[in-house]
Phi, psi and omega in degrees: 000177187249145169256130182252143182244136175232146180287330169200180179293341181258004183261166169288152175305131176249348178210140178228134187224129179279131182220163172249155180306139177064027175273136171277118186257151174259140184266009185299314184290319180298306181303320177298319172302312181299319185288331175290320181280329180210092191281359180273353183288135178266100178291340184286335181244028179242157173212186185237141179228165172214172175252133173280181186304333180265007181076019176276139176286113186241131173305137178242119180282146176302326182266016185292145174271137181280136166235159182299345177293335183250107181240342182230129174244139185243141176271143185206155166301159182234161156266162179247127170255122178265119182262128186226164170234152179287145179211102187301335182279347176284149172307310176270359179087002181231139175238133180291134176240344177187164179220159184210126175278137176225135180299139187302145177057027185246167174281133170290138187238353177208094181282132176320129181297144177291153171279142177273142175235135182297138176055028181235147169245126183285125178268328179147179178258119178254143190276135173264122180237118183053050175067022181237122174298130180256174177269357185275131183262148167281123185226152170309135177091354178282132179282128187262118186235014178186159170301140183214157173244131182233153181234136183279140188229135180234153170230157184302136180298143170265001187289330181294311180296323178297317181295329179289331185281341182285000000 
């Protein structure tokens, strides 16, 4: 089947690529075509999205596998999610470990996997709002409507104490 690429929802198709089901696609040819038509587009801060069967706007990752459910991709500005860990030696107490561009107003589809720590259980990526750590977690399916910084949190694993009680 064919995958169609659009610069926005109101534009005509500008690129078409023949794909097979479950194929991981390269965006090199698509990006080249975009830059030929409009060299001012900053592809570093752009992303692709599609609409799922329920009409939800979904972020499309570059390494995503194509299925026949996705046939149209649209280009959009992105928000940046910055993943951090606490570090007492840093001025603001955080050290960045990764970042991810997510299409504006889309559902996040791949939250960064947690880092493993010995004898610790990962609690989640907690959102910082106005420089204050909140109880809100970044989760798959969450609609992203702004740039955000998240902090990884761990708690001491309870498996050791449970084993001793048995």
